[in-house]
Backbone bond lengths (Angstrom), bond angles and torsions (degrees), N, CA, C in turn:
res aa  C-N    CA-C-N  psi(-1)  N-CA   C-N-CA  omega(-1)  CA-C   N-CA-C  phi
1 M - - - 1.468 - - 1.524 109.42 -
2 A 1.314 117.48 135.23 1.458 121.71 -178.63 1.525 110.40 -66.07
3 T 1.359 115.46 156.42 1.458 120.43 -178.29 1.519 111.73 -57.70
4 A 1.353 117.83 -42.87 1.462 120.78 -179.70 1.520 111.27 -63.18
5 E 1.334 116.82 -38.32 1.463 119.97 178.99 1.514 110.68 -67.57
6 I 1.341 117.09 -39.27 1.460 120.29 177.51 1.524 110.11 -62.46
7 A 1.335 116.83 -45.85 1.462 120.33 -179.94 1.524 111.21 -60.14
8 Q 1.353 116.57 -42.71 1.450 119.60 179.62 1.528 110.84 -64.00
9 K 1.329 116.99 -39.83 1.452 120.93 179.35 1.522 110.41 -65.49
10 L 1.324 116.81 -41.56 1.452 120.26 177.64 1.512 111.00 -61.36
11 D 1.330 116.67 -44.59 1.451 120.64 -178.29 1.522 111.31 -60.03
12 S 1.322 118.16 -32.29 1.454 120.52 -176.67 1.522 112.49 -85.55
13 E 1.341 117.85 -20.94 1.460 119.55 -171.84 1.525 114.29 -110.89
14 L 1.319 118.97 -29.09 1.442 120.45 -174.45 1.524 111.08 -87.29
15 H 1.348 113.78 148.75 1.463 119.17 -174.37 1.526 112.01 -68.55
16 S 1.331 117.32 -44.34 1.469 121.75 179.86 1.522 108.41 -130.52
17 P 1.327 117.76 87.52 1.469 120.44 -178.39 1.523 114.32 -65.84
18 I 1.346 117.71 -19.40 1.458 122.19 175.06 1.529 107.43 -121.83
19 V 1.324 116.03 129.49 1.467 120.79 -178.06 1.520 109.38 -131.74
20 E 1.320 115.62 136.30 1.462 121.92 168.46 1.523 108.82 -99.00
21 L 1.335 116.20 128.30 1.459 122.45 170.36 1.524 106.39 -104.82
22 R 1.325 116.40 112.45 1.457 122.51 -171.04 1.531 109.55 -115.15
23 R 1.310 116.08 127.41 1.467 121.51 178.13 1.527 108.60 -122.02
24 Y 1.323 117.04 119.97 1.458 122.24 -177.70 1.530 109.91 -107.73
25 T 1.324 115.64 137.58 1.458 122.12 169.81 1.519 107.39 -96.86
26 L 1.323 116.37 123.37 1.459 121.88 -171.54 1.524 111.30 -110.31
27 H 1.316 115.00 159.20 1.454 119.46 171.26 1.528 109.00 -63.37
28 P 1.332 117.55 145.35 1.469 119.97 -177.62 1.523 112.29 -52.89
29 G 1.323 114.95 132.65 1.458 121.31 176.11 1.517 115.87 79.35
30 R 1.342 118.37 7.38 1.467 119.88 -174.22 1.531 114.03 -104.87
31 R 1.329 118.53 1.80 1.466 119.20 -174.61 1.524 112.30 -62.86
32 D 1.300 117.92 -45.05 1.463 119.44 -178.76 1.523 111.68 -65.57
33 D 1.326 117.20 -28.41 1.468 119.99 175.29 1.520 110.37 -64.32
34 L 1.326 116.94 -43.63 1.463 119.78 179.56 1.530 110.71 -68.56
35 I 1.325 117.52 -39.82 1.463 120.12 177.94 1.521 110.39 -61.67
36 S 1.314 117.53 -39.70 1.461 120.67 177.61 1.524 111.48 -62.21
37 L 1.329 117.30 -40.03 1.463 120.31 176.23 1.523 110.59 -63.26
38 F 1.309 117.24 -43.48 1.464 120.13 176.82 1.517 110.74 -59.52
39 D 1.328 116.45 -51.54 1.460 120.34 -175.64 1.521 111.85 -60.30
40 T 1.312 116.73 -35.91 1.468 120.59 -174.11 1.520 112.96 -90.16
41 H 1.347 116.96 -36.91 1.469 118.62 -168.33 1.535 115.52 -124.28
42 F 1.347 119.29 -27.70 1.465 119.92 -164.58 1.519 115.58 -106.04
43 L 1.308 119.52 0.04 1.462 120.11 -178.92 1.519 110.69 -88.17
44 E 1.316 116.83 -71.55 1.464 119.78 -178.85 1.520 111.86 -60.59
45 S 1.333 118.02 -34.41 1.465 119.95 -177.53 1.529 111.26 -65.51
46 Q 1.328 118.45 -38.20 1.461 120.01 175.94 1.523 111.37 -70.23
47 E 1.319 116.13 -40.16 1.464 118.49 -178.68 1.528 111.52 -66.53
48 L 1.317 117.66 -32.06 1.467 120.47 175.13 1.530 111.45 -64.71
49 C 1.328 116.81 -20.64 1.464 120.93 178.57 1.528 112.37 -88.69
50 G 1.341 117.82 -2.37 1.453 119.35 172.04 1.511 116.28 109.60
51 M 1.321 117.93 19.09 1.465 121.19 176.50 1.525 108.50 -124.90
52 E 1.326 116.17 170.80 1.461 120.39 175.32 1.515 109.05 -118.84
53 I 1.321 116.47 128.68 1.460 121.19 175.31 1.525 106.83 -88.67
54 I 1.319 115.14 104.08 1.456 122.16 -170.30 1.519 111.84 -75.98
55 G 1.318 116.95 -44.01 1.452 118.57 -176.66 1.510 112.38 -165.52
56 Q 1.331 115.36 148.94 1.457 123.47 172.46 1.521 106.20 -125.43
57 L 1.338 116.07 131.30 1.464 119.26 -167.54 1.525 111.37 -143.61
58 R 1.329 114.67 142.08 1.459 121.62 171.55 1.525 109.24 -91.11
59 D 1.316 118.18 131.60 1.463 121.49 170.09 1.525 106.78 -77.35
60 I 1.334 117.12 114.29 1.463 118.85 -173.34 1.524 112.23 -75.56
61 D 1.320 117.82 -9.83 1.461 121.16 176.78 1.524 112.73 -99.79
62 D 1.318 117.17 -3.13 1.465 121.68 -179.86 1.520 108.28 -142.21
63 P 1.337 118.58 101.32 1.468 121.02 -174.94 1.521 114.04 -66.25
64 D 1.323 117.01 -11.10 1.461 120.34 -178.56 1.525 112.09 -112.16
65 A 1.328 116.96 23.75 1.465 121.61 177.29 1.526 109.33 -118.80
66 F 1.314 115.39 135.66 1.458 123.77 175.43 1.519 107.74 -124.42
67 V 1.321 116.57 128.51 1.459 122.47 -176.80 1.516 108.26 -119.46
68 W 1.335 116.52 134.82 1.461 118.28 175.11 1.517 110.51 -148.91
69 L 1.324 114.67 160.76 1.463 121.61 -177.50 1.517 108.93 -131.38
70 R 1.336 114.47 141.00 1.467 119.04 172.17 1.517 108.79 -137.51
71 G 1.339 115.07 150.20 1.448 120.34 -172.75 1.521 112.71 -122.99
72 F 1.347 113.86 156.58 1.456 122.27 -176.39 1.524 109.18 -139.74
73 D 1.322 116.25 156.76 1.463 120.82 179.34 1.524 112.19 -72.22
74 D 1.323 117.73 -35.29 1.462 122.83 177.42 1.523 107.62 -166.47
75 M 1.332 116.96 179.79 1.455 120.07 -175.33 1.525 112.55 -69.66
76 Q 1.322 118.01 -34.00 1.460 119.43 176.28 1.514 110.79 -67.43
77 A 1.340 116.39 -41.52 1.460 119.99 176.94 1.524 110.85 -61.91
78 R 1.330 116.24 -35.68 1.465 119.99 176.43 1.516 110.80 -60.28
79 H 1.319 116.95 -46.21 1.466 120.17 179.10 1.526 111.11 -58.59
80 H 1.320 116.89 -47.48 1.462 119.92 -177.42 1.524 111.63 -65.80
81 A 1.337 116.62 -42.44 1.463 119.83 -177.33 1.526 111.52 -67.08
82 L 1.332 116.71 -44.44 1.453 119.37 -178.60 1.524 111.36 -69.08
83 T 1.318 117.19 -36.82 1.471 119.83 175.98 1.516 110.13 -61.51
84 A 1.336 116.44 -45.04 1.465 120.13 -178.85 1.525 110.95 -61.85
85 F 1.330 116.99 -41.26 1.464 118.21 -177.25 1.523 111.72 -74.36
86 Y 1.335 117.54 -50.15 1.463 119.32 -173.24 1.526 113.39 -75.88
87 D 1.325 117.49 -13.52 1.462 120.83 170.25 1.522 111.94 -98.51
88 G 1.328 117.05 3.97 1.453 121.74 -172.81 1.520 113.62 -95.58
89 P 1.339 115.91 175.61 1.468 121.21 -173.04 1.521 114.77 -72.28
90 V 1.345 118.25 -31.25 1.471 119.03 -177.10 1.517 110.58 -68.03
91 W 1.329 117.44 -47.38 1.454 120.02 178.29 1.525 110.56 -64.13
92 A 1.320 117.91 -40.44 1.466 120.17 179.36 1.524 111.12 -59.77
93 A 1.323 116.30 -37.17 1.462 120.13 -177.43 1.523 113.02 -75.12
94 H 1.320 117.89 -28.82 1.469 120.09 -169.99 1.531 114.09 -123.45
95 R 1.337 118.22 2.82 1.463 118.62 -175.19 1.526 112.01 -65.58
96 N 1.326 118.47 -36.80 1.462 119.24 -179.46 1.523 111.02 -64.02
97 A 1.322 115.86 -42.44 1.462 119.51 178.68 1.522 110.58 -63.34
98 A 1.343 116.89 -41.05 1.462 120.22 179.14 1.524 110.78 -67.36
99 N 1.319 117.02 -49.86 1.468 120.29 -177.44 1.523 112.11 -62.62
100 D 1.334 117.10 -29.49 1.464 120.03 178.89 1.525 112.78 -65.49
101 T 1.338 118.24 -19.42 1.469 120.31 178.58 1.526 112.06 -83.29
102 M 1.344 118.11 -13.56 1.458 121.61 -165.09 1.516 113.12 -107.01
103 I 1.344 114.57 140.36 1.457 122.02 166.28 1.522 109.83 -93.11
104 D 1.339 116.42 -43.60 1.463 121.36 -177.88 1.522 109.07 -146.47
105 S 1.349 116.36 135.76 1.464 121.35 178.09 1.522 111.92 -130.02
106 D 1.338 117.02 18.31 1.465 120.84 -173.99 1.526 114.02 -97.70
107 D 1.338 118.50 2.55 1.466 121.06 178.84 1.528 107.60 -84.46
108 V 1.334 115.61 88.20 1.465 121.80 -172.06 1.522 109.25 -133.46
109 L 1.320 116.10 124.91 1.455 122.27 173.74 1.515 109.59 -105.18
110 L 1.318 115.85 132.59 1.459 122.85 175.40 1.520 106.80 -98.16
111 L 1.340 116.10 122.38 1.460 121.26 -167.64 1.513 112.25 -129.82
112 R 1.345 114.38 159.37 1.461 123.13 175.91 1.524 108.77 -137.04
113 P 1.342 118.29 138.02 1.470 119.41 175.40 1.524 110.97 -59.01
114 V 1.333 116.44 147.83 1.458 119.94 -174.56 1.523 113.64 -109.66
115 G 1.304 119.09 4.55 1.459 121.52 177.33 1.507 110.53 -151.85
116 R 1.329 116.29 168.10 1.470 120.10 -175.03 1.518 112.14 -55.42
117 D 1.325 117.03 -40.85 1.460 121.11 -177.42 1.520 111.78 -110.57
118 A 1.335 116.55 28.49 1.455 119.81 -171.62 1.514 113.67 -86.90
119 G 1.327 119.10 -13.73 1.454 121.15 179.97 1.512 111.91 -81.01
120 F 1.331 116.17 176.21 1.451 121.58 -178.18 1.527 111.47 -77.17
121 S 1.310 116.04 141.55 1.456 122.91 168.57 1.523 106.96 -102.24
122 L 1.326 116.81 117.89 1.460 121.49 -170.02 1.520 111.03 -125.81
123 P 1.336 117.54 153.03 1.467 119.74 173.00 1.523 110.78 -65.69
124 H 1.323 115.87 157.58 1.465 120.21 -177.84 1.526 112.42 -77.27
125 E 1.340 117.58 -24.29 1.459 120.55 -177.63 1.522 109.41 -130.99
126 R 1.339 115.54 146.02 1.454 120.59 177.10 1.531 109.51 -98.62
127 S 1.330 115.33 164.27 1.457 120.73 177.02 1.520 110.14 -62.95
128 G 1.329 115.62 152.46 1.459 120.69 179.03 1.514 111.90 -71.32
129 R 1.315 115.72 169.56 1.463 120.78 -176.95 1.522 112.13 -62.62
130 V 1.335 117.61 -29.22 1.459 121.42 -176.98 1.521 111.45 -103.57
131 S 1.334 117.22 -37.18 1.458 121.03 -169.72 1.518 114.60 -84.50
132 G 1.333 118.84 -10.35 1.449 120.22 -174.53 1.522 112.82 -66.94
133 E 1.337 115.97 140.76 1.457 122.42 176.08 1.524 109.28 -120.46
134 P 1.327 117.01 139.97 1.466 118.34 179.27 1.519 111.24 -60.63
135 S 1.306 116.15 142.83 1.454 122.17 173.71 1.523 109.43 -79.01
136 H 1.320 116.78 146.55 1.466 120.23 174.47 1.525 111.72 -84.38
137 A 1.312 117.05 -4.63 1.458 121.27 -176.90 1.524 111.55 -67.74
138 I 1.317 114.41 156.64 1.461 122.22 169.89 1.525 107.39 -116.89
139 I 1.317 116.02 127.18 1.463 122.27 171.86 1.523 106.98 -97.62
140 E 1.320 116.03 116.51 1.462 120.15 177.03 1.522 108.64 -94.51
141 A 1.321 115.95 127.49 1.468 121.73 175.74 1.518 107.87 -112.13
142 A 1.339 116.56 113.73 1.465 122.36 178.21 1.519 108.06 -104.13
143 T 1.330 116.51 114.50 1.458 122.00 -177.68 1.519 109.66 -106.17
144 Y 1.329 114.61 121.37 1.459 122.11 -179.61 1.529 108.21 -107.76
145 G 1.315 117.61 111.97 1.456 121.98 175.00 1.516 109.72 -84.97
146 L 1.329 116.98 121.03 1.457 121.95 -168.68 1.532 112.25 -102.76
147 K 1.334 115.01 149.53 1.462 120.62 176.01 1.522 111.81 -74.03
148 T 1.320 116.78 -32.23 1.463 121.93 -178.97 1.529 108.45 -133.86
149 S 1.317 117.00 -165.44 1.453 120.81 -178.81 1.524 110.82 -65.16
150 A 1.327 115.81 168.90 1.459 120.96 -166.72 1.522 114.48 -80.25
151 E 1.325 119.95 -17.86 1.460 120.75 -167.19 1.527 113.03 -58.07
152 G 1.335 117.10 -50.28 1.458 119.63 -178.31 1.514 112.15 -63.86
153 F 1.330 116.47 -41.65 1.458 119.54 178.96 1.520 111.44 -63.96
154 L 1.333 117.84 -41.44 1.461 120.15 -178.56 1.522 111.56 -63.61
155 A 1.323 117.44 -36.88 1.463 119.91 175.88 1.523 110.33 -64.21
156 F 1.321 116.80 -43.64 1.467 121.23 176.78 1.524 110.76 -62.62
157 Y 1.301 116.28 -42.39 1.470 120.39 179.83 1.531 110.41 -61.10
158 D 1.323 116.57 -49.08 1.465 120.24 -177.65 1.525 112.40 -64.17
159 E 1.325 115.99 -40.37 1.466 119.88 -173.29 1.521 113.37 -84.03
160 V 1.335 117.06 -32.49 1.465 120.04 -170.97 1.530 112.06 -115.73
161 L 1.322 117.53 -54.00 1.458 119.98 -173.64 1.525 112.57 -73.43
162 S 1.334 116.71 -46.59 1.459 119.81 -173.16 1.533 113.36 -57.42
163 P 1.338 120.13 -44.25 1.473 118.45 177.82 1.529 113.21 -60.38
164 L 1.326 117.59 -37.34 1.459 120.77 178.92 1.526 110.84 -68.98
165 L 1.321 116.45 -40.23 1.466 120.44 178.72 1.525 110.88 -64.68
166 R 1.326 116.90 -45.08 1.468 120.00 -179.91 1.522 111.27 -63.36
167 A 1.325 116.99 -39.66 1.456 120.38 -179.35 1.528 111.98 -63.71
168 A 1.320 116.82 -27.75 1.466 120.97 178.85 1.518 112.90 -86.47
169 G 1.339 117.59 -5.41 1.458 120.48 176.28 1.510 115.37 111.30
170 N 1.341 117.09 13.59 1.462 120.21 178.98 1.525 110.65 -81.28
171 H 1.343 115.68 137.16 1.464 121.62 174.67 1.521 108.20 -122.62
172 A 1.338 116.29 94.96 1.463 120.75 179.97 1.520 109.95 -71.34
173 I 1.330 116.81 134.12 1.462 121.41 -178.53 1.517 113.26 -113.50
174 A 1.325 119.19 -14.28 1.465 121.09 179.16 1.525 108.96 -167.76
175 T 1.332 115.68 143.44 1.463 122.08 178.87 1.524 108.89 -132.18
176 F 1.326 115.78 132.54 1.458 121.66 -177.22 1.525 110.25 -132.74
177 A 1.329 115.10 155.25 1.464 122.28 171.16 1.526 108.72 -129.64
178 S 1.309 116.06 166.88 1.465 120.85 -177.74 1.522 111.11 -58.67
179 E 1.329 115.15 137.12 1.464 122.92 169.51 1.525 106.46 -97.74
180 H 1.334 116.94 120.91 1.458 121.00 -172.27 1.525 113.96 -100.70
181 S 1.315 118.12 12.57 1.456 119.67 174.78 1.532 110.05 -64.27
182 P 1.327 117.80 153.14 1.462 119.48 175.61 1.526 111.17 -59.03
183 N 1.318 114.79 146.55 1.462 120.43 177.25 1.525 109.11 -63.86
184 T 1.327 117.12 115.66 1.465 121.04 -176.19 1.514 112.74 -87.97
185 F 1.332 118.03 2.74 1.470 120.98 175.80 1.520 106.80 -141.21
186 T 1.327 114.97 84.67 1.459 120.77 -168.44 1.524 113.45 -72.47
187 R 1.327 118.26 -11.20 1.463 119.22 174.66 1.527 111.56 -63.40
188 L 1.336 117.20 -24.99 1.456 121.94 177.93 1.528 108.52 -113.28
189 P 1.323 118.76 112.76 1.470 120.47 -179.01 1.528 111.56 -66.80
190 V 1.328 115.50 152.82 1.457 122.88 168.31 1.528 107.23 -130.31
191 R 1.318 116.06 162.63 1.461 121.27 179.73 1.526 108.67 -79.39
192 L 1.325 115.96 106.43 1.459 122.05 -177.09 1.526 110.74 -94.67
193 G 1.335 115.60 156.83 1.449 120.85 173.17 1.514 115.02 74.71
194 E 1.334 117.84 15.72 1.458 121.45 178.83 1.523 110.24 -110.79
195 N 1.310 116.23 151.07 1.456 122.29 171.24 1.519 107.79 -116.32
196 V 1.310 115.98 115.18 1.460 120.37 179.03 1.520 109.33 -132.29
197 V 1.301 114.86 155.96 1.467 123.44 164.33 1.518 106.08 -122.61
198 V 1.321 116.39 132.44 1.461 121.65 177.78 1.521 107.92 -121.12
199 V 1.327 115.45 123.09 1.462 121.62 178.42 1.521 108.42 -111.78
200 F 1.331 115.96 123.17 1.456 121.96 177.91 1.525 109.18 -100.62
201 S 1.320 115.60 134.50 1.458 121.77 177.20 1.522 108.87 -129.71
202 R 1.331 115.31 154.64 1.473 119.78 -179.06 1.521 109.92 -120.25
203 F 1.333 114.65 136.19 1.460 122.31 174.52 1.526 108.38 -126.01
204 D 1.319 116.55 147.74 1.464 120.10 -176.63 1.524 112.58 -67.92
205 S 1.324 117.28 -23.65 1.462 120.42 -177.62 1.527 109.46 -157.94
206 A 1.329 115.05 166.59 1.464 120.08 175.69 1.523 110.36 -63.00
207 G 1.344 117.33 -34.60 1.449 120.39 177.91 1.519 112.43 -63.32
208 D 1.351 115.87 -40.24 1.466 119.43 178.30 1.523 111.06 -64.87
209 Q 1.323 115.81 -40.34 1.466 118.58 179.72 1.516 110.93 -66.67
210 A 1.318 117.57 -40.61 1.462 120.64 178.91 1.526 110.99 -65.61
211 A 1.342 117.18 -40.09 1.465 120.47 179.10 1.520 110.59 -64.32
212 F 1.330 116.69 -39.57 1.462 120.40 176.48 1.514 111.01 -59.89
213 R 1.323 117.29 -48.20 1.461 120.41 -178.49 1.530 111.45 -63.32
214 D 1.333 117.32 -39.46 1.461 120.11 178.43 1.526 110.79 -63.77
215 L 1.337 116.24 -43.62 1.463 120.05 -179.59 1.520 110.88 -65.78
216 L 1.321 116.14 -40.17 1.458 120.06 179.87 1.525 111.04 -64.90
217 D 1.329 116.50 -47.08 1.464 120.31 -177.29 1.532 112.12 -64.45
218 A 1.331 116.39 -25.20 1.462 120.15 -179.46 1.527 113.02 -87.85
219 N 1.318 117.29 -2.21 1.457 121.70 -176.27 1.532 109.65 -85.50
220 P 1.322 118.64 117.34 1.475 119.81 -179.85 1.523 112.90 -60.00
221 A 1.336 117.04 -33.05 1.467 119.19 179.23 1.519 110.83 -65.36
222 W 1.341 117.40 -36.35 1.468 120.97 177.38 1.524 109.96 -66.75
223 Q 1.314 116.17 -43.46 1.466 119.13 178.49 1.525 111.24 -63.38
224 A 1.330 116.73 -34.50 1.462 120.46 -176.79 1.517 112.62 -67.78
225 V 1.342 118.28 -27.88 1.467 120.22 -177.78 1.523 112.49 -89.80
226 Q 1.335 118.36 -4.37 1.459 119.83 -176.88 1.533 113.44 -62.27
227 P 1.342 119.78 -41.03 1.477 117.58 177.12 1.526 112.41 -60.56
228 R 1.334 117.56 -39.11 1.467 119.35 178.73 1.525 110.31 -68.43
229 L 1.338 117.17 -40.56 1.471 120.03 176.58 1.520 110.64 -57.61
230 A 1.322 116.94 -42.06 1.467 120.98 -176.56 1.519 112.26 -62.66
231 T 1.325 118.41 -24.97 1.464 119.87 -179.82 1.523 112.08 -67.19
232 Y 1.324 118.01 -21.02 1.457 121.82 -179.92 1.529 112.99 -89.81
233 L 1.334 117.68 -17.21 1.459 121.42 -164.33 1.517 112.71 -109.42
234 I 1.341 114.57 151.31 1.459 120.31 173.55 1.530 111.59 -87.54
235 A 1.327 117.01 -16.60 1.465 123.21 -179.60 1.522 107.32 -163.44
236 P 1.326 118.41 164.99 1.464 119.05 176.70 1.526 111.17 -58.57
237 P 1.333 117.48 151.22 1.470 120.03 178.50 1.530 111.24 -58.17
238 I 1.319 115.23 147.54 1.466 121.43 174.93 1.524 107.42 -98.68
239 I 1.322 116.62 118.63 1.455 122.17 -177.99 1.527 108.03 -108.11
240 A 1.332 116.38 114.91 1.460 121.27 178.75 1.517 109.56 -108.82
241 R 1.343 115.82 133.71 1.466 122.08 175.90 1.522 107.77 -102.31
242 L 1.315 116.86 115.99 1.453 122.25 -168.55 1.526 110.66 -120.61
243 A 1.333 116.07 132.52 1.465 122.22 179.75 1.523 108.88 -106.97
244 P 1.338 118.47 121.04 1.472 120.73 -179.32 1.525 111.40 -63.78
245 T 1.321 115.54 143.78 1.464 120.34 172.75 1.543 108.87 -78.33
246 A 1.326 115.00 173.89 1.468 120.07 -173.47 1.519 112.94 -61.38
247 R 1.339 117.25 -31.50 1.468 119.35 -175.31 1.529 112.38 -107.20
248 S 1.294 117.95 15.12 1.457 121.33 178.86 1.526 110.41 -73.66
249 L 1.330 117.34 132.04 1.456 120.58 171.93 1.521 111.02 -68.77
250 L 1.310 116.25 -39.69 1.468 121.64 175.72 1.518 107.37 -77.67
251 R 1.352 115.70 108.52 1.454 120.55 -174.72 1.517 110.42 -154.50
């Protein structure tokens, strides 16, 4: 199937064909303040503007990092939804409180699913503001910065890396590559001119994720493919261990 046909099929079948992966660096001790603002004010209000808030996550290795994802039907829909929210009353009322928690909010990747079933499968409803309980799951985000476009790397990943990862206990839940369309909402910067693949995996607990990594690192076959993997990359993969917040759909 031609690339254009695949893209059209993805657009018609996937829930969020365009996804922002946003990583914020926060002032020390302010992460829970920002999560509280999200839980109380920024989830339903953004979704009413036409986007989906996929997940809010704590980086368990960085107490001052907050990671979240939101999805859109297409780039034009992204422009309309973000304009509606950032020109709207909820953001106007709470933007100072939110911005006061942040040192940097410009680490943003614009992504597109790379296969028919590569997007997130999410519940239809999120936990309530009071009743939500944190998930014990760990969402691992592996970001591969590529020297060239994603096609060759994805073939290598599917044929060589993925079987080794699965054998060690990895359960991939979504795979994305860079979306290179122009930024349709220039008030919020995104990282342009990069080629990345981001693979999200889910583990039932931090212990399960750690056991997977230990088993993988001890596998001679995994070590043997590292030189070939390095030929595709500009730097070693970035592996983030992320804990869903109480109201995260991704959990």
